[in-house]
PDB file as gemmi writes it, atoms N, CA and C in Angstrom:
CRYST1    1.000    1.000    1.000  90.00  90.00  90.00 P 1                      
ATOM      1  N   MET A   1       0.836  -1.189   0.000  1.00  0.00           N  
ATOM      2  CA  MET A   1       0.000   0.000   0.000  1.00  0.00           C  
ATOM      3  C   MET A   1       0.872   1.239   0.000  1.00  0.00           C  
ATOM      4  N   THR A   2       0.544   2.210  -0.817  1.00  0.00           N  
ATOM      5  CA  THR A   2       1.262   3.478  -0.877  1.00  0.00           C  
ATOM      6  C   THR A   2       0.705   4.411   0.188  1.00  0.00           C  
ATOM      7  N   HIS A   3       1.580   5.067   0.918  1.00  0.00           N  
ATOM      8  CA  HIS A   3       1.156   6.032   1.929  1.00  0.00           C  
ATOM      9  C   HIS A   3       0.866   7.360   1.253  1.00  0.00           C  
ATOM     10  N   LEU A   4      -0.273   7.943   1.563  1.00  0.00           N  
ATOM     11  CA  LEU A   4      -0.667   9.212   0.970  1.00  0.00           C  
ATOM     12  C   LEU A   4      -0.297  10.403   1.838  1.00  0.00           C  
ATOM     13  N   TYR A   5       0.271  10.135   3.011  1.00  0.00           N  
ATOM     14  CA  TYR A   5       0.688  11.218   3.885  1.00  0.00           C  
ATOM     15  C   TYR A   5       1.804  10.728   4.806  1.00  0.00           C  
ATOM     16  N   ASN A   6       2.491  11.687   5.418  1.00  0.00           N  
ATOM     17  CA  ASN A   6       3.491  11.393   6.443  1.00  0.00           C  
ATOM     18  C   ASN A   6       3.115  12.210   7.670  1.00  0.00           C  
ATOM     19  N   TYR A   7       3.174  11.589   8.822  1.00  0.00           N  
ATOM     20  CA  TYR A   7       2.855  12.267  10.069  1.00  0.00           C  
ATOM     21  C   TYR A   7       4.025  12.113  11.024  1.00  0.00           C  
ATOM     22  N   LEU A   8       4.532  13.239  11.512  1.00  0.00           N  
ATOM     23  CA  LEU A   8       5.590  13.242  12.527  1.00  0.00           C  
ATOM     24  C   LEU A   8       5.057  14.047  13.703  1.00  0.00           C  
ATOM     25  N   PRO A   9       4.915  13.460  14.875  1.00  0.00           N  
ATOM     26  CA  PRO A   9       4.267  14.139  15.993  1.00  0.00           C  
ATOM     27  C   PRO A   9       5.065  15.284  16.613  1.00  0.00           C  
ATOM     28  N   ASP A  10       6.394  15.295  16.472  1.00  0.00           N  
ATOM     29  CA  ASP A  10       7.184  16.343  17.131  1.00  0.00           C  
ATOM     30  C   ASP A  10       8.525  16.517  16.435  1.00  0.00           C  
ATOM     31  N   LEU A  11       8.646  17.574  15.651  1.00  0.00           N  
ATOM     32  CA  LEU A  11       9.914  17.835  14.963  1.00  0.00           C  
ATOM     33  C   LEU A  11      10.982  18.376  15.907  1.00  0.00           C  
ATOM     34  N   THR A  12      10.611  18.759  17.113  1.00  0.00           N  
ATOM     35  CA  THR A  12      11.581  19.310  18.060  1.00  0.00           C  
ATOM     36  C   THR A  12      12.010  18.300  19.118  1.00  0.00           C  
ATOM     37  N   ASP A  13      11.945  17.036  18.789  1.00  0.00           N  
ATOM     38  CA  ASP A  13      12.389  15.973  19.691  1.00  0.00           C  
ATOM     39  C   ASP A  13      13.845  16.242  20.094  1.00  0.00           C  
ATOM     40  N   PRO A  14      14.157  16.236  21.386  1.00  0.00           N  
ATOM     41  CA  PRO A  14      15.538  16.502  21.824  1.00  0.00           C  
ATOM     42  C   PRO A  14      16.577  15.575  21.187  1.00  0.00           C  
ATOM     43  N   ALA A  15      16.172  14.421  20.706  1.00  0.00           N  
ATOM     44  CA  ALA A  15      17.112  13.509  20.049  1.00  0.00           C  
ATOM     45  C   ALA A  15      17.664  14.113  18.763  1.00  0.00           C  
ATOM     46  N   SER A  16      17.031  15.179  18.269  1.00  0.00           N  
ATOM     47  CA  SER A  16      17.502  15.858  17.058  1.00  0.00           C  
ATOM     48  C   SER A  16      18.692  16.767  17.331  1.00  0.00           C  
ATOM     49  N   LEU A  17      19.043  16.966  18.595  1.00  0.00           N  
ATOM     50  CA  LEU A  17      20.123  17.885  18.957  1.00  0.00           C  
ATOM     51  C   LEU A  17      21.409  17.133  19.289  1.00  0.00           C  
ATOM     52  N   PRO A  18      22.440  17.287  18.472  1.00  0.00           N  
ATOM     53  CA  PRO A  18      23.710  16.619  18.766  1.00  0.00           C  
ATOM     54  C   PRO A  18      24.494  17.374  19.842  1.00  0.00           C  
ATOM     55  N   ALA A  19      25.341  16.675  20.582  1.00  0.00           N  
ATOM     56  CA  ALA A  19      26.212  17.307  21.574  1.00  0.00           C  
ATOM     57  C   ALA A  19      27.300  18.122  20.875  1.00  0.00           C  
ATOM     58  N   LYS A  20      27.723  17.653  19.692  1.00  0.00           N  
ATOM     59  CA  LYS A  20      28.741  18.340  18.887  1.00  0.00           C  
ATOM     60  C   LYS A  20      28.329  18.222  17.424  1.00  0.00           C  
ATOM     61  N   GLY A  21      28.683  19.215  16.641  1.00  0.00           N  
ATOM     62  CA  GLY A  21      28.474  19.139  15.207  1.00  0.00           C  
ATOM     63  C   GLY A  21      27.058  19.456  14.768  1.00  0.00           C  
ATOM     64  N   ILE A  22      26.744  18.981  13.580  1.00  0.00           N  
ATOM     65  CA  ILE A  22      25.437  19.191  12.960  1.00  0.00           C  
ATOM     66  C   ILE A  22      24.897  17.833  12.534  1.00  0.00           C  
ATOM     67  N   LEU A  23      23.645  17.575  12.887  1.00  0.00           N  
ATOM     68  CA  LEU A  23      22.981  16.345  12.491  1.00  0.00           C  
ATOM     69  C   LEU A  23      21.902  16.714  11.476  1.00  0.00           C  
ATOM     70  N   SER A  24      21.905  16.063  10.317  1.00  0.00           N  
ATOM     71  CA  SER A  24      20.842  16.300   9.346  1.00  0.00           C  
ATOM     72  C   SER A  24      20.168  14.978   9.025  1.00  0.00           C  
ATOM     73  N   GLN A  25      18.859  15.040   8.880  1.00  0.00           N  
ATOM     74  CA  GLN A  25      18.077  13.839   8.613  1.00  0.00           C  
ATOM     75  C   GLN A  25      16.984  14.197   7.616  1.00  0.00           C  
ATOM     76  N   THR A  26      16.977  13.498   6.469  1.00  0.00           N  
ATOM     77  CA  THR A  26      15.899  13.684   5.508  1.00  0.00           C  
ATOM     78  C   THR A  26      14.661  12.997   6.060  1.00  0.00           C  
ATOM     79  N   ILE A  27      13.599  13.771   6.251  1.00  0.00           N  
ATOM     80  CA  ILE A  27      12.376  13.208   6.818  1.00  0.00           C  
ATOM     81  C   ILE A  27      11.304  13.001   5.752  1.00  0.00           C  
ATOM     82  N   TYR A  28      11.520  13.559   4.545  1.00  0.00           N  
ATOM     83  CA  TYR A  28      10.582  13.356   3.446  1.00  0.00           C  
ATOM     84  C   TYR A  28      11.291  13.702   2.142  1.00  0.00           C  
ATOM     85  N   ASP A  29      11.011  12.928   1.100  1.00  0.00           N  
ATOM     86  CA  ASP A  29      11.626  13.192  -0.206  1.00  0.00           C  
ATOM     87  C   ASP A  29      10.755  12.588  -1.301  1.00  0.00           C  
ATOM     88  N   ASP A  30      10.287  13.439  -2.212  1.00  0.00           N  
ATOM     89  CA  ASP A  30       9.572  12.944  -3.383  1.00  0.00           C  
ATOM     90  C   ASP A  30       9.996  13.787  -4.587  1.00  0.00           C  
ATOM     91  N   ASN A  31       9.272  13.724  -5.670  1.00  0.00           N  
ATOM     92  CA  ASN A  31       9.653  14.448  -6.884  1.00  0.00           C  
ATOM     93  C   ASN A  31       9.475  15.955  -6.771  1.00  0.00           C  
ATOM     94  N   HIS A  32       8.747  16.420  -5.748  1.00  0.00           N  
ATOM     95  CA  HIS A  32       8.439  17.839  -5.618  1.00  0.00           C  
ATOM     96  C   HIS A  32       9.133  18.525  -4.446  1.00  0.00           C  
ATOM     97  N   THR A  33       9.286  17.800  -3.346  1.00  0.00           N  
ATOM     98  CA  THR A  33       9.766  18.405  -2.106  1.00  0.00           C  
ATOM     99  C   THR A  33      10.726  17.477  -1.386  1.00  0.00           C  
ATOM    100  N   ARG A  34      11.744  18.062  -0.809  1.00  0.00           N  
ATOM    101  CA  ARG A  34      12.626  17.321   0.102  1.00  0.00           C  
ATOM    102  C   ARG A  34      12.631  18.092   1.414  1.00  0.00           C  
ATOM    103  N   ALA A  35      12.360  17.406   2.520  1.00  0.00           N  
ATOM    104  CA  ALA A  35      12.348  18.014   3.845  1.00  0.00           C  
ATOM    105  C   ALA A  35      13.509  17.448   4.654  1.00  0.00           C  
ATOM    106  N   VAL A  36      14.352  18.333   5.161  1.00  0.00           N  
ATOM    107  CA  VAL A  36      15.519  17.923   5.942  1.00  0.00           C  
ATOM    108  C   VAL A  36      15.462  18.615   7.293  1.00  0.00           C  
ATOM    109  N   LEU A  37      15.555  17.825   8.351  1.00  0.00           N  
ATOM    110  CA  LEU A  37      15.587  18.337   9.709  1.00  0.00           C  
ATOM    111  C   LEU A  37      17.045  18.436  10.144  1.00  0.00           C  
ATOM    112  N   PHE A  38      17.441  19.617  10.601  1.00  0.00           N  
ATOM    113  CA  PHE A  38      18.809  19.860  11.063  1.00  0.00           C  
ATOM    114  C   PHE A  38      18.815  20.089  12.561  1.00  0.00           C  
ATOM    115  N   GLY A  39      19.780  19.511  13.251  1.00  0.00           N  
ATOM    116  CA  GLY A  39      20.061  19.800  14.643  1.00  0.00           C  
ATOM    117  C   GLY A  39      21.486  20.319  14.731  1.00  0.00           C  
ATOM    118  N   PHE A  40      21.661  21.488  15.335  1.00  0.00           N  
ATOM    119  CA  PHE A  40      22.980  22.120  15.469  1.00  0.00           C  
ATOM    120  C   PHE A  40      23.361  22.203  16.935  1.00  0.00           C  
ATOM    121  N   ALA A  41      24.589  21.861  17.264  1.00  0.00           N  
ATOM    122  CA  ALA A  41      25.134  22.173  18.581  1.00  0.00           C  
ATOM    123  C   ALA A  41      25.457  23.675  18.587  1.00  0.00           C  
ATOM    124  N   PRO A  42      25.471  24.315  19.757  1.00  0.00           N  
ATOM    125  CA  PRO A  42      25.792  25.743  19.810  1.00  0.00           C  
ATOM    126  C   PRO A  42      27.148  26.027  19.161  1.00  0.00           C  
ATOM    127  N   GLY A  43      27.205  27.097  18.389  1.00  0.00           N  
ATOM    128  CA  GLY A  43      28.452  27.512  17.751  1.00  0.00           C  
ATOM    129  C   GLY A  43      28.682  26.893  16.386  1.00  0.00           C  
ATOM    130  N   GLU A  44      27.901  25.899  16.020  1.00  0.00           N  
ATOM    131  CA  GLU A  44      28.072  25.260  14.704  1.00  0.00           C  
ATOM    132  C   GLU A  44      27.444  26.121  13.617  1.00  0.00           C  
ATOM    133  N   GLU A  45      27.926  25.949  12.393  1.00  0.00           N  
ATOM    134  CA  GLU A  45      27.361  26.743  11.311  1.00  0.00           C  
ATOM    135  C   GLU A  45      27.432  26.035   9.967  1.00  0.00           C  
ATOM    136  N   LEU A  46      26.509  26.419   9.109  1.00  0.00           N  
ATOM    137  CA  LEU A  46      26.582  26.088   7.693  1.00  0.00           C  
ATOM    138  C   LEU A  46      27.081  27.362   7.040  1.00  0.00           C  
ATOM    139  N   SER A  47      28.292  27.315   6.499  1.00  0.00           N  
ATOM    140  CA  SER A  47      28.864  28.511   5.894  1.00  0.00           C  
ATOM    141  C   SER A  47      28.084  28.891   4.646  1.00  0.00           C  
ATOM    142  N   GLU A  48      28.325  30.080   4.150  1.00  0.00           N  
ATOM    143  CA  GLU A  48      27.567  30.596   3.010  1.00  0.00           C  
ATOM    144  C   GLU A  48      27.617  29.632   1.827  1.00  0.00           C  
ATOM    145  N   HIS A  49      26.444  29.384   1.263  1.00  0.00           N  
ATOM    146  CA  HIS A  49      26.302  28.489   0.126  1.00  0.00           C  
ATOM    147  C   HIS A  49      25.034  28.870  -0.625  1.00  0.00           C  
ATOM    148  N   THR A  50      24.793  28.218  -1.747  1.00  0.00           N  
ATOM    149  CA  THR A  50      23.564  28.418  -2.508  1.00  0.00           C  
ATOM    150  C   THR A  50      22.926  27.057  -2.770  1.00  0.00           C  
ATOM    151  N   ALA A  51      21.680  27.088  -3.197  1.00  0.00           N  
ATOM    152  CA  ALA A  51      20.973  25.865  -3.591  1.00  0.00           C  
ATOM    153  C   ALA A  51      20.398  26.097  -4.982  1.00  0.00           C  
ATOM    154  N   SER A  52      20.336  25.051  -5.763  1.00  0.00           N  
ATOM    155  CA  SER A  52      19.876  25.175  -7.148  1.00  0.00           C  
ATOM    156  C   SER A  52      18.361  25.273  -7.271  1.00  0.00           C  
ATOM    157  N   MET A  53      17.655  25.219  -6.143  1.00  0.00           N  
ATOM    158  CA  MET A  53      16.190  25.291  -6.161  1.00  0.00           C  
ATOM    159  C   MET A  53      15.720  26.203  -5.032  1.00  0.00           C  
ATOM    160  N   PRO A  54      14.518  26.756  -5.127  1.00  0.00           N  
ATOM    161  CA  PRO A  54      13.984  27.546  -4.020  1.00  0.00           C  
ATOM    162  C   PRO A  54      13.887  26.684  -2.760  1.00  0.00           C  
ATOM    163  N   ALA A  55      13.954  27.343  -1.616  1.00  0.00           N  
ATOM    164  CA  ALA A  55      13.905  26.613  -0.346  1.00  0.00           C  
ATOM    165  C   ALA A  55      13.231  27.467   0.720  1.00  0.00           C  
ATOM    166  N   ILE A  56      12.738  26.790   1.747  1.00  0.00           N  
ATOM    167  CA  ILE A  56      12.149  27.450   2.910  1.00  0.00           C  
ATOM    168  C   ILE A  56      12.901  26.982   4.148  1.00  0.00           C  
ATOM    169  N   MET A  57      13.381  27.941   4.932  1.00  0.00           N  
ATOM    170  CA  MET A  57      14.074  27.656   6.184  1.00  0.00           C  
ATOM    171  C   MET A  57      13.138  28.051   7.325  1.00  0.00           C  
ATOM    172  N   HIS A  58      12.881  27.120   8.236  1.00  0.00           N  
ATOM    173  CA  HIS A  58      11.994  27.369   9.367  1.00  0.00           C  
ATOM    174  C   HIS A  58      12.740  26.987  10.648  1.00  0.00           C  
ATOM    175  N   ILE A  59      13.011  27.978  11.491  1.00  0.00           N  
ATOM    176  CA  ILE A  59      13.654  27.723  12.778  1.00  0.00           C  
ATOM    177  C   ILE A  59      12.565  27.200  13.731  1.00  0.00           C  
ATOM    178  N   LEU A  60      12.757  26.003  14.235  1.00  0.00           N  
ATOM    179  CA  LEU A  60      11.770  25.390  15.124  1.00  0.00           C  
ATOM    180  C   LEU A  60      12.082  25.614  16.595  1.00  0.00           C  
ATOM    181  N   GLN A  61      13.383  25.639  16.921  1.00  0.00           N  
ATOM    182  CA  GLN A  61      13.795  25.767  18.323  1.00  0.00           C  
ATOM    183  C   GLN A  61      15.184  26.349  18.372  1.00  0.00           C  
ATOM    184  N   GLY A  62      15.433  27.246  19.331  1.00  0.00           N  
ATOM    185  CA  GLY A  62      16.760  27.815  19.517  1.00  0.00           C  
ATOM    186  C   GLY A  62      16.907  29.169  18.853  1.00  0.00           C  
ATOM    187  N   GLU A  63      18.157  29.644  18.846  1.00  0.00           N  
ATOM    188  CA  GLU A  63      18.478  30.955  18.271  1.00  0.00           C  
ATOM    189  C   GLU A  63      19.640  30.818  17.310  1.00  0.00           C  
ATOM    190  N   ALA A  64      19.559  31.573  16.218  1.00  0.00           N  
ATOM    191  CA  ALA A  64      20.594  31.517  15.193  1.00  0.00           C  
ATOM    192  C   ALA A  64      20.813  32.900  14.598  1.00  0.00           C  
ATOM    193  N   ARG A  65      21.978  33.068  14.023  1.00  0.00           N  
ATOM    194  CA  ARG A  65      22.249  34.222  13.160  1.00  0.00           C  
ATOM    195  C   ARG A  65      22.157  33.678  11.744  1.00  0.00           C  
ATOM    196  N   ILE A  66      21.236  34.197  10.955  1.00  0.00           N  
ATOM    197  CA  ILE A  66      21.117  33.743   9.583  1.00  0.00           C  
ATOM    198  C   ILE A  66      21.419  34.908   8.649  1.00  0.00           C  
ATOM    199  N   THR A  67      22.079  34.586   7.572  1.00  0.00           N  
ATOM    200  CA  THR A  67      22.352  35.581   6.536  1.00  0.00           C  
ATOM    201  C   THR A  67      21.708  35.078   5.260  1.00  0.00           C  
ATOM    202  N   VAL A  68      20.917  35.948   4.648  1.00  0.00           N  
ATOM    203  CA  VAL A  68      20.194  35.604   3.429  1.00  0.00           C  
ATOM    204  C   VAL A  68      20.360  36.748   2.439  1.00  0.00           C  
ATOM    205  N   GLY A  69      20.997  36.460   1.315  1.00  0.00           N  
ATOM    206  CA  GLY A  69      21.174  37.486   0.294  1.00  0.00           C  
ATOM    207  C   GLY A  69      21.895  38.724   0.791  1.00  0.00           C  
ATOM    208  N   GLY A  70      22.801  38.555   1.742  1.00  0.00           N  
ATOM    209  CA  GLY A  70      23.572  39.681   2.264  1.00  0.00           C  
ATOM    210  C   GLY A  70      22.963  40.356   3.487  1.00  0.00           C  
ATOM    211  N   ASP A  71      21.725  40.031   3.839  1.00  0.00           N  
ATOM    212  CA  ASP A  71      21.080  40.591   5.031  1.00  0.00           C  
ATOM    213  C   ASP A  71      21.216  39.608   6.183  1.00  0.00           C  
ATOM    214  N   THR A  72      21.516  40.130   7.380  1.00  0.00           N  
ATOM    215  CA  THR A  72      21.714  39.276   8.549  1.00  0.00           C  
ATOM    216  C   THR A  72      20.595  39.505   9.560  1.00  0.00           C  
ATOM    217  N   TYR A  73      20.096  38.394  10.126  1.00  0.00           N  
ATOM    218  CA  TYR A  73      19.008  38.434  11.094  1.00  0.00           C  
ATOM    219  C   TYR A  73      19.356  37.579  12.299  1.00  0.00           C  
ATOM    220  N   GLN A  74      18.856  37.999  13.468  1.00  0.00           N  
ATOM    221  CA  GLN A  74      18.902  37.177  14.670  1.00  0.00           C  
ATOM    222  C   GLN A  74      17.570  36.444  14.686  1.00  0.00           C  
ATOM    223  N   ALA A  75      17.583  35.151  14.469  1.00  0.00           N  
ATOM    224  CA  ALA A  75      16.358  34.378  14.289  1.00  0.00           C  
ATOM    225  C   ALA A  75      16.130  33.443  15.462  1.00  0.00           C  
ATOM    226  N   GLY A  76      14.887  33.388  15.916  1.00  0.00           N  
ATOM    227  CA  GLY A  76      14.512  32.472  16.983  1.00  0.00           C  
ATOM    228  C   GLY A  76      13.411  31.539  16.523  1.00  0.00           C  
ATOM    229  N   ALA A  77      12.857  30.808  17.477  1.00  0.00           N  
ATOM    230  CA  ALA A  77      11.797  29.850  17.171  1.00  0.00           C  
ATOM    231  C   ALA A  77      10.687  30.520  16.377  1.00  0.00           C  
ATOM    232  N   ASN A  78      10.264  29.835  15.331  1.00  0.00           N  
ATOM    233  CA  ASN A  78       9.197  30.242  14.432  1.00  0.00           C  
ATOM    234  C   ASN A  78       9.621  31.259  13.376  1.00  0.00           C  
ATOM    235  N   ALA A  79      10.910  31.582  13.300  1.00  0.00           N  
ATOM    236  CA  ALA A  79      11.379  32.416  12.182  1.00  0.00           C  
ATOM    237  C   ALA A  79      11.269  31.587  10.906  1.00  0.00           C  
ATOM    238  N   TRP A  80      10.935  32.248   9.797  1.00  0.00           N  
ATOM    239  CA  TRP A  80      10.639  31.559   8.539  1.00  0.00           C  
ATOM    240  C   TRP A  80      11.194  32.399   7.399  1.00  0.00           C  
ATOM    241  N   VAL A  81      11.880  31.747   6.464  1.00  0.00           N  
ATOM    242  CA  VAL A  81      12.459  32.446   5.323  1.00  0.00           C  
ATOM    243  C   VAL A  81      12.219  31.637   4.055  1.00  0.00           C  
ATOM    244  N   HIS A  82      11.694  32.280   3.029  1.00  0.00           N  
ATOM    245  CA  HIS A  82      11.616  31.677   1.690  1.00  0.00           C  
ATOM    246  C   HIS A  82      12.788  32.226   0.897  1.00  0.00           C  
ATOM    247  N   MET A  83      13.547  31.357   0.243  1.00  0.00           N  
ATOM    248  CA  MET A  83      14.737  31.771  -0.509  1.00  0.00           C  
ATOM    249  C   MET A  83      14.604  31.353  -1.971  1.00  0.00           C  
ATOM    250  N   ALA A  84      14.911  32.276  -2.862  1.00  0.00           N  
ATOM    251  CA  ALA A  84      14.935  31.964  -4.287  1.00  0.00           C  
ATOM    252  C   ALA A  84      16.119  31.043  -4.582  1.00  0.00           C  
ATOM    253  N   ALA A  85      16.049  30.343  -5.687  1.00  0.00           N  
ATOM    254  CA  ALA A  85      17.176  29.498  -6.110  1.00  0.00           C  
ATOM    255  C   ALA A  85      18.429  30.347  -6.268  1.00  0.00           C  
ATOM    256  N   ASN A  86      19.567  29.783  -5.933  1.00  0.00           N  
ATOM    257  CA  ASN A  86      20.886  30.393  -6.093  1.00  0.00           C  
ATOM    258  C   ASN A  86      21.130  31.616  -5.213  1.00  0.00           C  
ATOM    259  N   LEU A  87      20.348  31.805  -4.171  1.00  0.00           N  
ATOM    260  CA  LEU A  87      20.536  32.916  -3.247  1.00  0.00           C  
ATOM    261  C   LEU A  87      21.535  32.504  -2.162  1.00  0.00           C  
ATOM    262  N   PRO A  88      22.609  33.254  -1.976  1.00  0.00           N  
ATOM    263  CA  PRO A  88      23.569  32.905  -0.916  1.00  0.00           C  
ATOM    264  C   PRO A  88      22.924  33.011   0.470  1.00  0.00           C  
ATOM    265  N   HIS A  89      23.218  32.034   1.325  1.00  0.00           N  
ATOM    266  CA  HIS A  89      22.690  32.045   2.684  1.00  0.00           C  
ATOM    267  C   HIS A  89      23.604  31.241   3.607  1.00  0.00           C  
ATOM    268  N   SER A  90      23.504  31.532   4.910  1.00  0.00           N  
ATOM    269  CA  SER A  90      24.285  30.805   5.915  1.00  0.00           C  
ATOM    270  C   SER A  90      23.500  30.779   7.221  1.00  0.00           C  
ATOM    271  N   VAL A  91      23.892  29.852   8.103  1.00  0.00           N  
ATOM    272  CA  VAL A  91      23.235  29.686   9.408  1.00  0.00           C  
ATOM    273  C   VAL A  91      24.314  29.467  10.454  1.00  0.00           C  
ATOM    274  N   HIS A  92      24.250  30.224  11.551  1.00  0.00           N  
ATOM    275  CA  HIS A  92      25.167  30.049  12.682  1.00  0.00           C  
ATOM    276  C   HIS A  92      24.317  29.868  13.941  1.00  0.00           C  
ATOM    277  N   ALA A  93      24.424  28.707  14.580  1.00  0.00           N  
ATOM    278  CA  ALA A  93      23.646  28.406  15.790  1.00  0.00           C  
ATOM    279  C   ALA A  93      24.251  29.114  16.998  1.00  0.00           C  
ATOM    280  N   LYS A  94      23.463  29.947  17.655  1.00  0.00           N  
ATOM    281  CA  LYS A  94      23.898  30.608  18.876  1.00  0.00           C  
ATOM    282  C   LYS A  94      23.589  29.747  20.095  1.00  0.00           C  
ATOM    283  N   THR A  95      22.552  28.925  20.001  1.00  0.00           N  
ATOM    284  CA  THR A  95      22.129  28.002  21.059  1.00  0.00           C  
ATOM    285  C   THR A  95      21.881  26.653  20.375  1.00  0.00           C  
ATOM    286  N   PRO A  96      21.548  25.612  21.133  1.00  0.00           N  
ATOM    287  CA  PRO A  96      21.115  24.389  20.454  1.00  0.00           C  
ATOM    288  C   PRO A  96      19.957  24.768  19.510  1.00  0.00           C  
ATOM    289  N   LEU A  97      20.020  24.282  18.271  1.00  0.00           N  
ATOM    290  CA  LEU A  97      19.116  24.768  17.228  1.00  0.00           C  
ATOM    291  C   LEU A  97      18.509  23.601  16.454  1.00  0.00           C  
ATOM    292  N   ILE A  98      17.208  23.669  16.230  1.00  0.00           N  
ATOM    293  CA  ILE A  98      16.536  22.720  15.333  1.00  0.00           C  
ATOM    294  C   ILE A  98      15.906  23.530  14.210  1.00  0.00           C  
ATOM    295  N   MET A  99      16.233  23.158  12.981  1.00  0.00           N  
ATOM    296  CA  MET A  99      15.766  23.878  11.795  1.00  0.00           C  
ATOM    297  C   MET A  99      15.218  22.894  10.770  1.00  0.00           C  
ATOM    298  N   LEU A 100      14.093  23.243  10.179  1.00  0.00           N  
ATOM    299  CA  LEU A 100      13.521  22.470   9.093  1.00  0.00           C  
ATOM    300  C   LEU A 100      13.815  23.185   7.785  1.00  0.00           C  
ATOM    301  N   LEU A 101      14.363  22.460   6.826  1.00  0.00           N  
ATOM    302  CA  LEU A 101      14.635  23.002   5.493  1.00  0.00           C  
ATOM    303  C   LEU A 101      13.768  22.259   4.488  1.00  0.00           C  
ATOM    304  N   LEU A 102      12.976  22.999   3.734  1.00  0.00           N  
ATOM    305  CA  LEU A 102      12.150  22.437   2.680  1.00  0.00           C  
ATOM    306  C   LEU A 102      12.719  22.875   1.334  1.00  0.00           C  
ATOM    307  N   MET A 103      13.142  21.936   0.517  1.00  0.00           N  
ATOM    308  CA  MET A 103      13.648  22.235  -0.807  1.00  0.00           C  
ATOM    309  C   MET A 103      12.539  21.958  -1.810  1.00  0.00           C  
ATOM    310  N   LEU A 104      12.236  22.947  -2.626  1.00  0.00           N  
ATOM    311  CA  LEU A 104      11.096  22.902  -3.523  1.00  0.00           C  
ATOM    312  C   LEU A 104      11.540  22.503  -4.925  1.00  0.00           C  
ATOM    313  N   LYS A 105      11.646  21.214  -5.152  1.00  0.00           N  
ATOM    314  CA  LYS A 105      12.177  20.682  -6.403  1.00  0.00           C  
ATOM    315  C   LYS A 105      11.337  21.059  -7.614  1.00  0.00           C  
ATOM    316  N   SER A 106      10.039  21.048  -7.470  1.00  0.00           N  
ATOM    317  CA  SER A 106       9.174  21.300  -8.619  1.00  0.00           C  
ATOM    318  C   SER A 106       9.165  22.764  -9.030  1.00  0.00           C  
ATOM    319  N   ALA A 107       9.795  23.634  -8.239  1.00  0.00           N  
ATOM    320  CA  ALA A 107       9.831  25.067  -8.554  1.00  0.00           C  
ATOM    321  C   ALA A 107      11.122  25.476  -9.255  1.00  0.00           C  
ATOM    322  N   LYS A 108      11.950  24.512  -9.649  1.00  0.00           N  
ATOM    323  CA  LYS A 108      13.225  24.820 -10.293  1.00  0.00           C  
ATOM    324  C   LYS A 108      13.043  25.682 -11.513  1.00  0.00           C  
TER     325      LYS A 108                                                      
END                                                                             
């Protein structure tokens, strides 16, 4: 049987937070969307990079400094950013951080 939906009861499960480094886990992937849950230890960062498709970054827990297209923000829980394809961005965790990244494949 093919599943027509995915249900995850809590994206902020403490098990998503590593003691050191960055933990990433793909929680959904199809022809249109890829969802990746990131857990950052304090002080960890994803240095500036781009993605070939539009994406949505949603901070679920913690505090981060995010840079998007040259603008820098202090982001906390429930901060949300839609990014166009090829837009430079970076994330620096100030506290333990859980972030959901949605990559929009069908919008390429």
